[in-house]
C-alpha angles and dihedrals in degrees: 000000000000110000119199106194115196095161109153124233095023125121128234090277094054094253126133115211125211096265093048091048091055091046092049092047093050091049103038104025139256095294094057101089098037088055091050089054090048090053089057089063096050102039096064090050092052090043092056093046101041109056124182124343099047130100126204119194111196124205102345114186111219108234118259091017143070092235112128117203099209101209135354115193114195116195136164090264108033149358115240125199103204131199114191113201129191095203121139129202140056116316142172127216108197119165105304093340124106108192139175114232112220137175106351096000097293109164116230121179108256117237091240115044102212093182091054089047099052090043092057092043089053090049092049091048092051090051089052091053090049092052090049090051092244107149113190127205091199130073121258109227126194111223131188116199124190110211098189120078086215090073110096111188127189107204114205105178094306117194090237135041111270119196124190121212092258092052100056091101090053088049092054092044092053089052093051093047094050120107108269119237103164128061119232092250090051089052093053093045092048091051093051091044092054096054093045107060119196129225122247090257091054093045091053091050097051137060119253115267104248122183124217108280138026123274116281122241090249088056092048090054092049090050092050091053094055101080124217127303121007118231115195088212089068089071095048091110093074092070094044097083111185096022107119098200121080128193112271124204111265114261117243112251112230092218111053091189091067106038118193113252114246116253112250116250116250111250118235121213109251088350094286133122124244094259092050091051090049090052091048093049090046091052091048091052092049090049091050090051091051093050093046090049091048093051090047092054092049091048094053092044090056093052 
């Protein structure tokens, strides 16, 4: 399997040092690094199971935004947008709901709705493809993979594909057994085309990239459910870890002659969320303690 790794803040050897880890956490949220580590558990399994003719794009940043698409798996039969999560515990995936199961199995909405998150990431990725004139003949499927065996997930007709850690092999097998639509050369060309976006001038001068066959009915339904124009700000919640409120679609004003004024957006100090500021302050305090302790040790040694 060909792996195209575009993970930010990592060095040439694929490592992320402490400073880069802090920078990435401040920019992309508290879940950024744990999910990177979770990917490292899943990618080798997929690499062993899926031999040649497959492409995996890791942590692709959509142009003109800070939206990271965690993993894109391109196969002969489908394109999967995959979110790998390291969560532990008992969960329920019901429709578009992602719940914690507590006590005697009572469902409680999780603070972070992973189903909603991967659905929106998939939609953003598809909008990116459309703007790059990349027209697929295979469906784009949102997939949630739990990397930890301690995650027990009850799937009740979820709106996305949910894969537990012990079902990764079955997931890969289903991909290999699906009816192929794309040729191997088309898969590799598509992977390279995705990670090298073209300017508007280049797009106007070239023909759209069209894969082998017309779009399936499932893909047409997904397209119809997307709405009109995509605004990257609509996915801003995914980087606001710890903020309970998510953006809601604006309500339709009954009297179009007197539109309701838009509520002003709350300003964030230095452009960071509350949890990111807490992390930054905590790191500053720890660093001060280390400096003071070092100075004290030097002082007593010189006595």
